[in-house]
N, C-alpha and C positions, 0 to 999 in steps of 0.2 A: 674374529672373522666368521660370519655365519656360513654354515654348510648347506643350509636350505636354499635351493636354487631360486625360489620365489623371493626370499629375502635379499639375495645378491642382486637379482633383477631389479627389485625395488630401490636398492641402494644406487645402482647405476642410473636408474631413471631420475632419482633425486639429484645426482651429480650432473647429469645432462641439463636438467632444468636450471640449476644454479649457474652453470657455465654459459648457457644461452642468455640468461638474464644479464649476467656480467658483461657479456660481449655487446649486447644491445645498448645498455645504458652507458657503457664506457665509450662507445663510438661518439657520443655527443661531446664528451670532454676531450677525446683524442682530436676530434675535428677542431675544437676551439683552440687547443694548445698548438696545433700545427698550422692552422689557417688564420687565426686571430692573433693571439699573443700568449707565450708560455708564462702566464701570471700565476701567482700563488693561489688565486681563486680557482682557476681551472685545474691546476695540479691537485689542489686540495679536494676539489669535486671528484676528480678521477680516482683519488686514493680512497674515497668513501664509497665508490661503486660496489666493491665486494661486500661491504656491510649492508648496503641497500638490497643487493641481490640475495643475501642471506635472509634478511627480514622477509622479503617477498616469498622466497622459497619455503621458509618455515610456515608462513601463513598459508600457502597453497597446500602444504602437507599436513596442516592442522597441528603443528607443533608450536610450542611456546618459545619466545626469545630467551626466557629464563632457563631453557634447557642447555644453553651454552655454558661453558665453564668460566663463569664470572668470578669465582672465588680467587682470592689473591695468591693462594698456594704457599709453598715453603719459601721463606726468605732466602734460602741458599740459592735457589734457582733465579730469583730476582737479582741477587748480587752477581752471579755468574753471567747473567744476560746483559749486564752492564760491562763487566770486565772483559769478556771474550771478544766482542766486536771492537772495543778500544784496543785490545791487545793485537788483534790481527791487522788493524789499521796501523798501529805503531810499527809492527814488524815489517809491513809492506813498505813504509816510507824509510825506515832505517836501511833496508836493502836497496831502495832507490838511491839514497844518499851515498851509501857505501860503494855501490857499483857505478856511481857517476852519472846516473840517468837524470839527476836533478841535484840542486845544491841547497843547503840550509844556511842561511835563512833568506827570506824575501823581505827586504827593507820596506818596500812599497806596501806590502800587506801589513806589516807591523804599524806603519804610519796610518793606514786605513783603520786598523783596529783602534788605535789611540784616538783618532778623530771620532769614530763611532761611539766610543765609550767616554768621551769627554776628558781624556787623559792628557791632551796636548797642553803643554805649559806647566805641568807639575814637575818641577825640577828634580825631585828625588827619584823619579821613575826612569830607569834605563830600559832599553829594548827588552832585556830578559824579564824584567818586572811586568812590562806590558804584555808579553807573551803569556806569562803565568796567569795574570788576571784574566786575559781573554779566554784562555783554555778553561779556566775554572768556570767562567760564566757561560761559555758555549757548552761545556760538558755538563752543565746542570740546568740552567734556565732554558737554553736553546733545546736541550734534549726533551724537557717537559713540553715545550711548544711543539716540537716535532712529533711527540707522542700523540698529539691531538689528531694528526693526519694518519700516522701509522696505525692508530687504533682502527680507523676505517678499513684499512687493508686487512689487518689481523683478525678482526671479527669474522671476515670472510675466509681468508686463506687458512689460518691456523685455528680459529675458533670454531669453524664449521666444516670447511672443505676437507681437511685432512682426516677429520673424524668420520666423514662419510666414506672417504677412500679406505680408511682402516677396516671398514666392513667387508672390503673385497680384495685388499692388497696387503702384502707384508710391509714391514717398516721400510725396507729398501724400495719397494714399489711405490709406496706412499710418497717418500722423499723425492724420488725421480719424477714421478708423474706430476706431483704438485709443483715441483721446481720447474718443469718444462712449461706447464700452464702459466705459472707466475711470470717466468721470463718472457713467454710469448705475448702476454698481456701488455708488456712494455714495448714490443717491437716497433710500432709506428713511430715512437719517439726516437728510437735508435736509428731507424732508417732515415728519418727526416733531419735529425740534428747531428748525426754521426759524420765524422770526417773520413774515416776508413770503415765503411759500413760492414763489410764482410768480417774483418778482424774484430771489430767492436761487438758484432753479434756473437761471434764465437766466444770471446772472453766474457761477455755478459752472461751467456748461458752457463758457462763454467762457474762463474761467481754465484749466480742465483741458485743453481742446482746444489752447489756446495753449501750455501747458506741454508737451503731447504733441509738438508740433512741435520744441520746443527739446530735449527729452530724447531724441527719436528721432534728431535730428541728432547729438548727442553719442554716443549708443550706436553708431550706424553708423560714425561717424568713428573712434571709439576701438576698435571691435570688442571692447568689454568692457561688462559690466553694471554695473561699479562706479561710473562717473561718474553713472549714473542713481540709484543707491543714495544717493550723497552729495548730489546735486542735490535729491532728494526730501526728505532729512533736513534739509538746510540751509533749504530753502523752508519746511518745517513749523515749524522753530524760530524763524526770523526773523519769519514772518508770523503765528505764533500766540503765541509766548512772549516775544519781545523788543520789537517795535514797539507792539503793542496796549496792553500795560501802561503804556508810557510816555506814552500818549495819553489825555487826559481827554475823554470824549465830551461833545458839546454837543447840547442838545435839538433834534431835527428833522434831525440829520445822520447818524443811525444807519445809514441805507442805504448810506452812502459808506464806512463803516469795515469792517475785518475781512477775513477770507479770502473771504467771500461778498459783499464790498462792491463798489460800482460802480467805485471808483477802482482797486482791484486788478485788476478785469476789464479796464479800459482799458489799464493799464500792461502787463499780461501779453499782451494782444492785440497791442500794438505790438511787443513782443519776439517774439511768435510769427510775425508777418508778416516781421520781419527775418530770422529763421532759416529760414522757408519760402523766401524769396527767395535766401538764401545757399545753401541746399541745392540749389535748382534751378540756380543758377549753377555750383555745383561738381559737378552731375550725380550726386548721391548716389542 
């Protein structure tokens, strides 16, 4: 963190430029998603807005794109960035199943997976086999596909933004500030598509800020943006495409389920506290 006031002022100026550009170009895709159709094209475009803003900001500041941490980093952090989001997703849904907020399994989802994968009619495959095959494919190939869009976000948020924030804030400040901005960037979608907007905004902010602590930790430890790219992709796949379809919703428990659900907010908050304490202890 620079002590020179002029350096700190310059850092805040760069942060403001970046956020202004993100806000302007994101508006186009937010409008398309809300008023036209929430297609993968528009969502993918939105997720690449932070990267585009980063490139423009670097150009305006006379800095090279190669100045970002493109190196792969230590494989330890790559492995953990897959394992941790898969783990908190699993814990979330185990708690949901145990407390009766949803039941395992959803036969309709298993049938849909079997149809999508062309497994219908293969007599040796039982529902358990179909689930295992689907999870393996979603947890690998779908994660790679998802990484193509999370890369756009993470070039901006973790590749550039948190390093600028680090010039003026502590680890705690960086994690909270970047988490608030990251969550706020999503708010038009929550407001438009949410069923209980106030509750979902609260839980979403808790989730995103908690994830921000974890992802900031791994980014700074690895000195690479790739753990964040993988972490984000794995989290999206497991919490959106793997565990929810396996769960049959029960009337009256809808607020506990999903990526904006209360249970996911509780679990990620606990993980966020752990990584916050870990970062403070390690003096990151």
